[in-house]
C-alpha positions, -999 to 999 in steps of 0.1 A, spaced: -140 -65 -247 -112 -39 -254 -86 -55 -282 -55 -66 -264 -32 -41 -286 -51 -12 -272 -54 -24 -235 -16 -24 -232 -13 15 -236 -34 14 -200 -2 20 -178 13 43 -201 -16 62 -202 -17 61 -160 13 76 -158 8 104 -181 -23 112 -165 -10 110 -129 21 134 -140 -3 159 -154 -27 159 -126 3 162 -100 17 188 -119 -17 207 -116 -23 201 -80 15 214 -70 4 248 -85 -23 247 -52 -1 238 -24 -27 253 2 -56 234 -15 -52 201 10 -21 204 37 -9 180 61 5 197 91 29 184 116 15 163 145 25 137 170 30 111 145 49 126 116 82 131 107 79 163 88 84 199 105 62 220 78 32 217 62 31 196 31 2 192 2 -13 161 7 -33 157 -24 -10 132 -43 -30 102 -39 -59 121 -62 -33 118 -87 -25 82 -83 -63 72 -82 -77 88 -111 -43 81 -132 -45 44 -123 -82 39 -127 -92 63 -153 -78 45 -184 -84 12 -167 -121 16 -163 -122 20 -203 -94 -4 -214 -98 -32 -185 -136 -33 -178 -137 -65 -164 -128 -55 -129 -156 -26 -124 -168 -38 -90 -129 -33 -79 -130 0 -96 -163 9 -81 -152 -1 -46 -119 15 -46 -130 48 -61 -157 50 -34 -128 41 -7 -109 71 -23 -140 94 -22 -143 84 19 -104 89 25 -104 121 8 -135 133 30 -113 121 61 -83 140 49 -105 171 45 -127 166 79 -110 139 95 -139 114 102 -145 99 133 -136 61 136 -168 46 133 -181 60 99 -146 53 84 -139 18 94 -176 9 87 -175 24 51 -144 1 47 -157 -26 59 -190 -26 39 -169 -18 5 -147 -48 16 -177 -70 20 -193 -58 -12 -160 -64 -31 -156 -96 -15 -194 -110 -21 -196 -94 -55 -160 -89 -70 -145 -124 -60 -179 -145 -58 -185 -181 -46 -170 -176 -13 -185 -189 19 -198 -164 46 -167 -173 65 -145 -167 37 -163 -133 27 -159 -123 69 -122 -132 68 -114 -117 34 -135 -83 47 -113 -81 77 -80 -89 59 -85 -60 32 -98 -33 62 -66 -43 77 -42 -40 47 -59 -8 39 -50 9 72 -18 -5 75 -11 10 40 -18 42 58 -1 33 88 31 31 69 27 62 49 49 84 76 82 89 56 94 105 24 90 80 -6 83 53 18 47 42 4 52 55 -30 83 29 -32 61 1 -20 33 8 -44 57 10 -74 77 -22 -62 48 -41 -49 23 -34 -78 49 -41 -104 55 -74 -86 20 -82 -88 21 -74 -125 48 -95 -132 35 -125 -114 1 -121 -133 20 -120 -162 38 -150 -156 7 -165 -147 -11 -159 -178 -37 -131 -168 -29 -103 -189 -54 -78 -178 -48 -80 -143 -10 -74 -150 -20 -44 -171 -42 -32 -140 -14 -39 -117 10 -20 -139 -12 6 -143 -13 13 -105 25 11 -103 30 35 -133 3 62 -118 25 59 -83 57 66 -104 54 100 -110 40 108 -72 71 89 -60 95 112 -79 82 142 -60 77 125 -28 112 112 -25 130 135 2 127 162 2 91 154 -5 71 182 -23 36 161 -17 21 136 4 -3 110 -8 -30 114 22 -56 90 30 -68 89 -2 -40 75 -18 -25 55 10 -61 37 23 -69 33 -13 -37 15 -24 -39 -8 5 -73 -17 -2 -63 -23 -41 -33 -42 -28 -53 -66 -5 -84 -70 -32 -61 -76 -62 -40 -103 -41 -75 -119 -35 -86 -117 -69 -52 -132 -82 -57 -162 -60 -94 -167 -71 -84 -164 -105 -57 -189 -99 -28 -170 -109 -11 -171 -75 -14 -187 -41 -26 -165 -9 12 -165 2 22 -145 -31 9 -110 -20 18 -115 15 53 -119 2 50 -91 -22 40 -66 4 56 -83 35 78 -54 47 48 -32 53 25 -59 65 55 -70 89 63 -37 102 26 -24 105 16 -57 124 47 -59 149 44 -26 156 4 -29 164 12 -62 184 37 -43 205 15 -15 213 -15 -38 222 8 -58 245 20 -23 261 -16 -14 267 -15 16 245 -42 31 226 -37 17 189 -58 46 174 -37 74 186 -9 89 162 22 77 172 59 73 161 69 37 171 71 17 136 105 8 126 111 29 98 101 58 117 128 48 143 153 44 115 146 79 108 148 90 143 182 74 148 198 95 122 195 75 91 170 100 74 142 99 52 166 91 21 183 65 34 155 51 52 136 50 20 166 33 3 171 4 29 134 0 27 136 -5 -10 162 -31 -9 137 -53 16 108 -45 -8 131 -57 -39 141 -90 -21 104 -94 -9 96 -92 -46 124 -119 -58 111 -140 -31 77 -138 -42 83 -145 -78 110 -174 -72 84 -192 -52 52 -183 -70 49 -219 -86 63 -239 -57 40 -264 -37 21 -248 -7 46 -262 19 78 -250 3 58 -214 -1 50 -213 37 85 -224 45 98 -198 24 76 -169 38 80 -181 72 118 -178 70 118 -144 55 93 -133 82 121 -143 106 146 -122 90 122 -95 93 120 -104 125 158 -103 132 160 -68 115 133 -55 136 150 -70 168 183 -54 158 165 -18 155 148 -23 189 184 -29 205 198 1 188 170 24 200 169 12 237 205 19 235 203 54 222 173 61 246 197 51 275 225 72 263 201 99 259 188 95 293 
C-alpha cells in the first residue's frame, strides 16, 4: 500500500501529465482529426486526440499511487484502446459494443465481486449505456470536458465525505486530468477528446458509481444525480428517436444541447448554461447523500421533473423556430 502522504499527489500529477501531453499532441494537429459530419456542430476539421492525454494523465499516476483499483484501470485502458481504434478506423457496431460489454462484465464480475448473475447483467448494461451516452453528449465545445471536471469532482467530494480517501483521490485524478483539456476545448475548441476520451470517461463514471455503492460510500442514486444532466439529455433524446422510429445509431443533432447551440445560444453560452445545471446536480447529489432512500428517490425524481420541464421549453422554442423558418 502506498503511504497516504504520497498518494495525495495523484491528482496533481494527473493534471501535470495531462497538460504536458496535450501540449505535445497539439504540435501534431493532423495526427487524428474529426471532420465535420451530420452530427457535428463544428465546421472545420479539429484534432480529436485530447482523450489520450486525459486517460494517460488520469491513470498513469493512479496505477502506482492507488493500486487497489487495478481491475478498473485494466478495463478502462482496454476500453480506451478499443475507442482509439474506433476513432482511427471506425469499427463496426458489433465488435465495438461487444468489447464494451465484455469489459463491463469483467469489471462487474471481478472488480466489484459478490454480485448475482442478474446484478452483473444489469450493471453490464448500465456501464455500456453510460459509456455511450457520454459519447453522445460529446458534441459541443466544453460540454463533455466540463461534465468530467464537475461530475468527477462531485464524486471525489462524495467519496471524501464518505471516508474513502483512495476513491476520492481516483475521482480527483480524473477531474484534474480533464481540466487542462477543458481549457483547450472551451469555445473555440482547439482539440476534441474523441471516443478514446468520451467512452472511457463514461465507462469510469458508471464503474466508479458502482464501486462507491458496493463499498458503502454512497447510494445508487448519488452517481445518477451527479451525472443527471448527461443521463437525462441522452436518455430522453434516445426515447424520442425510438418513438419516432428513427435509426438511433445514425449521427444526428437532436440532443437538447445541440438544439440550444443551433437556436442561437452558441457553444460558449450553451456550455455555461449546462455548467450551471451540472453544478446544481452536484449540490443535489452531495446534499442528499446521507438522506434515507425514499427521500433520495423523491429528490432525484423532483430534479428529473425540473430537467423535463427545461427540455419541454427547449422543444417548444425549437418547434416555434421551425415553423417561423418554414
